[in-house]
C-alpha positions as CSV (number, residue, x, y, z in Angstrom):
1,M,28.5,-40.7,-47.8
2,K,31.9,-39.6,-46.6
3,R,32.0,-37.6,-43.4
4,A,34.3,-34.5,-43.4
5,H,37.1,-34.6,-40.9
6,F,38.3,-31.3,-39.4
7,P,41.4,-31.0,-37.3
8,R,41.2,-30.3,-33.6
9,Q,42.4,-26.7,-34.1
10,F,39.3,-26.0,-36.3
11,W,36.9,-27.2,-33.6
12,S,38.8,-25.1,-30.9
13,L,38.5,-22.0,-33.1
14,F,34.9,-22.8,-33.9
15,G,34.1,-23.1,-30.2
16,V,35.7,-19.8,-29.4
17,L,33.8,-18.1,-32.2
18,V,30.5,-19.5,-31.1
19,G,31.2,-18.4,-27.5
20,M,32.1,-14.9,-28.7
21,V,28.8,-14.6,-30.6
22,L,26.8,-15.9,-27.6
23,L,28.6,-13.6,-25.2
24,G,28.0,-10.6,-27.6
25,T,24.3,-11.4,-27.9
26,L,23.9,-11.8,-24.1
27,S,25.8,-8.6,-23.5
28,A,23.6,-6.7,-26.0
29,V,20.5,-8.0,-24.3
30,A,21.8,-7.1,-20.8
31,Q,22.7,-3.6,-22.0
32,T,19.2,-2.8,-23.4
33,P,17.4,-1.3,-20.4
34,S,13.7,-1.9,-19.6
35,I,11.5,0.6,-17.9
36,E,8.3,-1.4,-18.4
37,G,5.7,-1.2,-15.7
38,T,3.2,1.0,-14.0
39,Y,4.3,3.6,-11.5
40,Q,2.2,5.6,-9.0
41,L,3.1,9.1,-7.8
42,L,4.2,9.0,-4.1
43,S,5.0,12.7,-3.6
44,R,6.0,16.0,-5.1
45,T,8.4,18.3,-3.3
46,L,8.2,22.0,-4.2
47,P,11.2,24.4,-4.2
48,N,10.1,25.9,-0.8
49,G,10.3,22.4,0.7
50,T,6.5,21.8,0.8
51,M,5.7,18.1,0.1
52,L,2.4,17.3,-1.7
53,K,1.0,13.7,-1.5
54,P,-2.3,12.1,-2.5
55,P,-5.0,13.3,-2.6
56,E,-3.6,16.8,-3.3
57,I,-1.6,15.3,-6.2
58,M,-2.1,12.0,-7.9
59,G,-0.6,10.3,-10.9
60,L,-0.1,7.1,-12.8
61,W,2.6,6.5,-15.3
62,T,2.8,3.3,-17.5
63,Y,5.4,2.0,-19.9
64,T,4.6,-1.0,-22.0
65,K,7.1,-2.5,-24.5
66,S,6.3,0.3,-26.9
67,H,3.9,2.9,-25.4
68,R,3.9,5.4,-22.6
69,N,0.7,6.7,-20.8
70,F,1.1,9.5,-18.3
71,N,-1.6,11.1,-16.1
72,I,-1.3,13.5,-13.3
73,V,-3.8,15.8,-11.4
74,L,-3.2,18.5,-8.8
75,K,-5.9,20.1,-6.6
76,D,-5.2,23.4,-5.0
77,A,-6.5,24.8,-1.7
78,T,-9.5,26.4,-3.4
79,G,-10.6,23.1,-5.0
80,K,-9.5,23.9,-8.5
81,Y,-7.6,21.4,-10.7
82,S,-4.6,21.2,-13.0
83,S,-3.9,18.1,-15.0
84,F,-1.7,16.7,-17.7
85,S,-2.3,13.5,-19.8
86,L,-0.1,12.1,-22.5
87,V,0.0,9.1,-24.8
88,S,3.0,8.3,-26.9
89,T,5.1,5.5,-28.4
90,Y,8.8,5.1,-27.5
91,T,12.0,3.2,-28.1
92,L,14.8,2.8,-25.6
93,T,18.3,1.7,-26.1
94,A,21.4,1.9,-24.0
95,T,22.2,5.2,-25.6
96,E,19.0,6.8,-26.7
97,Y,15.3,7.4,-25.7
98,S,13.1,8.3,-28.6
99,E,9.4,9.2,-28.3
100,T,6.6,10.0,-30.7
101,L,3.8,12.0,-29.1
102,R,0.3,10.7,-30.1
103,F,-1.6,13.3,-28.1
104,S,-1.5,15.3,-24.9
105,L,-4.0,17.3,-22.9
106,F,-3.2,20.0,-20.4
107,T,-6.0,21.5,-18.3
108,D,-5.4,24.4,-15.9
109,Q,-8.4,25.6,-13.8
110,I,-5.9,26.8,-11.2
111,G,-4.4,29.3,-13.7
112,G,-7.7,30.1,-15.3
113,K,-6.6,28.8,-18.7
114,E,-8.4,26.9,-21.5
115,P,-7.4,23.2,-22.1
116,V,-4.5,22.7,-24.5
117,Y,-4.5,19.8,-26.8
118,D,-1.5,18.6,-28.8
119,L,-2.0,16.1,-31.6
120,A,1.0,17.0,-33.7
121,G,2.5,13.6,-33.7
122,K,6.1,14.9,-33.4
123,T,9.1,12.7,-32.6
124,Q,12.1,13.7,-30.5
125,S,15.1,11.7,-29.2
126,V,17.4,12.3,-26.2
127,P,20.6,10.7,-25.0
128,V,20.5,8.1,-22.3
129,K,23.1,7.7,-19.5
130,M,23.4,4.5,-17.6
131,D,25.6,4.1,-14.5
132,G,25.3,1.1,-12.2
133,G,21.6,0.4,-11.7
134,R,20.5,3.9,-12.7
135,L,19.1,5.1,-16.0
136,H,19.0,8.9,-16.7
137,F,17.5,11.0,-19.5
138,K,15.4,14.1,-20.0
139,L,11.9,13.5,-21.2
140,P,11.6,14.9,-24.8
141,F,8.2,16.6,-24.4
142,D,8.0,17.2,-20.6
143,P,10.2,19.4,-18.5
144,P,11.6,16.9,-16.1
145,A,14.8,14.9,-16.2
146,V,14.1,11.3,-15.0
147,V,16.2,8.7,-13.1
148,F,15.0,5.1,-13.1
149,E,16.5,3.1,-10.2
150,G,15.1,-0.2,-9.2
151,T,11.4,0.2,-8.7
152,K,11.5,4.1,-8.4
153,I,11.5,7.0,-10.8
154,T,12.7,10.4,-9.6
155,A,11.5,13.2,-12.0
156,T,13.2,16.6,-11.5
157,A,12.0,19.8,-13.1
158,E,14.7,22.3,-12.0
159,G,13.2,25.1,-9.9
160,N,9.7,23.6,-10.1
161,F,9.4,20.2,-8.4
162,V,10.9,16.8,-7.6
163,D,8.4,13.9,-8.0
164,V,9.0,10.4,-6.6
165,W,7.2,7.5,-8.3
166,E,7.1,3.9,-7.3
167,K,6.4,0.8,-9.4
168,V,3.1,-0.8,-8.7
169,P,3.5,-4.6,-8.0
C-alpha cells in the first residue's frame, strides 16, 4: 500500500484550519452562559427603602440545565400570606432566553383574592445582554428584569421591589 505524500504547505494549512475549528468551538462554548444552580432570597427592598428579610419574605429559585422552579412567600404584619410558584422549561443562549411555562400559582391572602392558576403552557422569548461577567434579561412571565453576576441574582421590578438572591453552595 502506497502512502500519500502531501507537501509541507498542505500540513501547515491543515493545522491552521484545525486550530480555527477548535478555537471557534471553544469560543462558542465560552459564550453560552450558564445560570444553573439554586438561589435563596436574601432580601427585598421596597420603593420606600424598607428592607424585608426572612422570615418576612422567603424564596428559593432553581435552574437546572433545562428547568426553572421558583417559589416565594411573603407574610404581612397581620399574619396573612402572598405567594407565587412557577415551574417552566427554558433555553439560554448568548443572545436569547426562551421559557415555556408549565404551570404557576399565585395566592394572595393579603389582598383577599382567590388563588390564580396558569396552566396555559405558553412560550415567550426575550433578548439577553452580556457584558463582562454580567448577564441581563427580563423574565418573560414575571415582572422583574434580572442580572446574574457571579453567585448573585438581582431582580428589579421597577417601582415595586429589588430582590437580591444568592447561590446556595
